[in-house]
N, C-alpha and C positions, 0 to 999 in steps of 0.2 A: 504493500500500500504506500509506504514512504517513497519508494522509487517512482511509483506512478505519479504521486503528487509533485515530486521534484521535477519530473519530466514536464508536467503541466506548467510548473513555475518557469522552467526554462523557455517554454513556448511563448510566455508573456514578454520575455526579454527582447528588446529591440536594441541591437548594438549601436545604432545610430542615435538612440534617445539620449537626451541630456539629463533626464531626471527620472526618478522612480515613478512608475505609473500607479494609478489608484488600484488597478487589478493586482499588482505585485504587493502593494501595501495590504490589501485585503487578505491575500493568502497568508501572509505572516501573522496578521492579527487574528485570523481564524484559527491558526495553529495555537496561538497563545490562549485563545478563548477556551480551547479544549485541554489546556495545560500541557500541550506537547512542545515544551521548550526546546527539546533536542532538535526537532524539525525546524522550529522557528529560528533557532540559532544558525542552522545550516543555510536556510533561505536568506536570512539577514546578512550573514557573512558573504554569501554570493553577491548580494546587492552592494555591499561595501566594496567588494572587489571590482564589480562592474561600474559602480558610480562612486568612486572615492571622494568626490567633492560634493556628494549629496548629503545634506543635513538630515534628510528623512531616513536615509539608509542607516546612518550611525545611530539615530534615535531608535529605530526599530531593533537594531542590534542591542542597544542598552535595555530596551524593554524585554527582549528575550533573556538576557543575562539576569535581569531582576527576577523574572518568573522562575528561572533556574535556581537562583539563590534562595527563593522562598520555599523551594521544593526539596532541596538537599539539606544535609546536616550543616550546622553552623560553622564547623571547621572547613567543610568543602566550600561553603559560601564565601568564606574569607579569601580563598584563592581566586575567586572571580571578581572580587570587589574592585581591584585596580582596573580591570578591563571595563567594568560597568561605568566607573567614573570617567575613564578616558573616552569612552564612546559618547557619553553625555556632553562632556566638555568639547569634544570635536563637533558634535551636532550644533551646539550653541555658537561656537566660533565660526563655523561655516555659514550659519544663518542666525544672527541675533534675534530675528523675528520669530524663530521657531518656538511658539508658546508651549507646544506639547513637551518639548525637551526641557524647557525651563520649569514647567510645573512638575515634571518627573523628577528633576533634580531637587526642587524644593521639597517635594514629598519625601524623598530619601532623607534629607537632612532633618526633616520634622520628626520622622518616626523611627529611624534607625537608632539602635543603641549606641552609646558613646564609644564603646570599644570598636564598633564598626565604622565610626566616622560621623555618627549623627551629631548634629549641632543646631539647636533651635535658634541660637543667636545668628548663626550664619544663614539659616533659613529666612529669618526676618530681613536680613540685608538683601538677600536674593529676591525676596518679595518686593522690596522697594524698586529693584531694577526691573522686575516684571511689570510693575505698575506703569513704568515709562513706556513699555512696549504695548501692554494691554491692561488698561486700568481695571476693567471689570474682572478679568481673570485674576489680576493681582489682589483685588478685594476678596474674591472667593478663597484664594489661598491664605490670605490674612485671617479670614474667619476660621478656616480649618486650623491654622496655627493657634489661634485663641482657644479653640476647642481642645486641642492637644495639651495646651497649657492649663486646661481646666479653668478657663476664664469665660463663663457663659455670658456675662454682662458685655464684655468687649465683643465676643462673637456675634451677639444679637445686634449690637450697634453697627458693626461693620456690614452685616447682612442687610440691615435696614437701609444703610447708605447705598448699598449696591442696588436694592430694589427701587430706590428713588431715582437712580440713574437709568435703570432698566427694569421697568415694572413687571415685565413678563419673564425675568430671568429664572429658568426652571430650577437650576441648582440652588440659588438663594432661597427661593420659595419653598423648596423641599426641605432645606436645612431649617428654615424658620418653623415649618410645620412640625418637624421632628422635635425641635426645642419646645414648642408649645405642648406637644404630647407628653414630653418629659415633665412638664409642669402641670399635667392633668387638665390643660385647657384645650379640650378636644374640639370645641366649637371654633376657636381661633385657628386651630390646625386645619380644620375642614375648609375654612375661608381661604387660607393660603393655597391649599391643594387644588381648589376649584379654579384658581387663576392660571394653573399650568396648562400650556397648550403644546401642540405638536410641531411648532415652527422649527425648532432646532433638531428634534429627534422624536419620531413617533412613539418611542418608548417612554417618554416623560409623562404624558397623560395616563398611560397604562400603569406606570409606577405610582402615580398620584391616586389612581383608582384603588390600587392595592392598599395604599396607606390610609385612604379614607375608610376602607373596610377595617383595617387594623385599629384605627382610632375608635371605632364603634365597639369592636371586640374588647379593647382595653377598658373602655368606659362602661361596658356591660349594659349597653342600651342600643335601641334601634337595630336589633340583631337581624331582622328580616332584610333590612337594607344592606347590612354587612354581607349577608349571604348572597344577595342578588349581585352586589358589586364583585364579589369573588367569582361567582359563576360567569359573569360577563368578562372578567379579567382572564379567566381560564380559556374562554372561547377565542380570545384575541391573542393570547400569549404566543401561540405557535406560528401565527401568520404575520406578526408585526416585525418589520426589519429595523433593528435597533442595535446600537453599540453598547447600550446599558446592560448591566448584569442584573436582570430582573429575577424576582423570586420565582422558583420553579413550582411545578404542580404539587410536589410533596409539601411545600410550604403553604400552598393554597388550601390543601386538604386539612392541614393542621389548624390554620386560622378558621376555616369553616367549621371544624370540629368544636373549637372553643365558642364560636357563635351559637352553635346548637346547644352546647352545654349551658350557655347563658340563658337559653330559652327553656331549660329544664329537660332537654331531649338527650339524655345521657346515652341511650342505646345508639342513636344516630351518631353521636359524638365519638363513641368507641369505634364504630364501623369506619368512620372517616380517618381516625387516627391509625387504624390498621392499614388502610389504603395508603396513607402517607408513608408508613414504615415499609410497606411493600415496594413502593417506588424508590425509597432511599433508606436502606437498612441502617445507615449511620446517622440518621437525622435525630439527634438527641432530644430536641424539644418535644417531638411527637412521642418518642419513647418514654420520656418522663411523665407526660400527661396521660399516656395510656396506663402506665403503672399506677398513677395517682387515682384514676377513675376505676381501675380494676381492683384496687384494694378493698 
């Protein structure tokens, strides 16, 4: 299978092209989406060889290395750290406007442990540089850093500033909704989620739909609406083309089970939890709730 995909990848390469094509990018990102970092690295390395001056090629290689580091042991990951940083630095040097590479780099410095080179102060400095290139994306990353630093007041203030500049920003609206849910303000969360549209990615309103159902489940109210939202989400899940990592069917069955439990329908809830575990045997939330309801 890998050789077949590599052959397909080669067919996309035009030796006269000056830049990585969208088709080539998609093949690498699809491999990463399935956690096949080995193939993604092979493909990205080929791109770097064919397009050494392409910022995109080096960014894709960095993305593949990052997925590898997340999948292997910490010791093995450390051996790839230098290559990861070099690929990102090259991507940004070749194209200072490469927002994806900049946000990838900031994300690393935000969440990586100090022993691996994580540095929140450096992340803050790089966010300032990102704001010069893309103010909205810079504000998004600033809000994420505030959340990592466990400063919800600042995170909310930054997100609200972002929404003032771009009222339909899906990422900001989603984060504000999640923060509202954490404060048990489900009505406010629903208001944010209803503003999310499909202009940037068709997956955003679908994610909002799932979150609206989640809010009702957590609030233990309006369970029928929650179930209807989850059923509609499930129907659209497999046909929506999106780059977002949407909750899968196992998660949908789990949330739906909790909604039925809130209605007092324990037998139905248990059945849905069993379906969730059948789809994903490692899905701990469903396992824990099935044990709780079966005791």
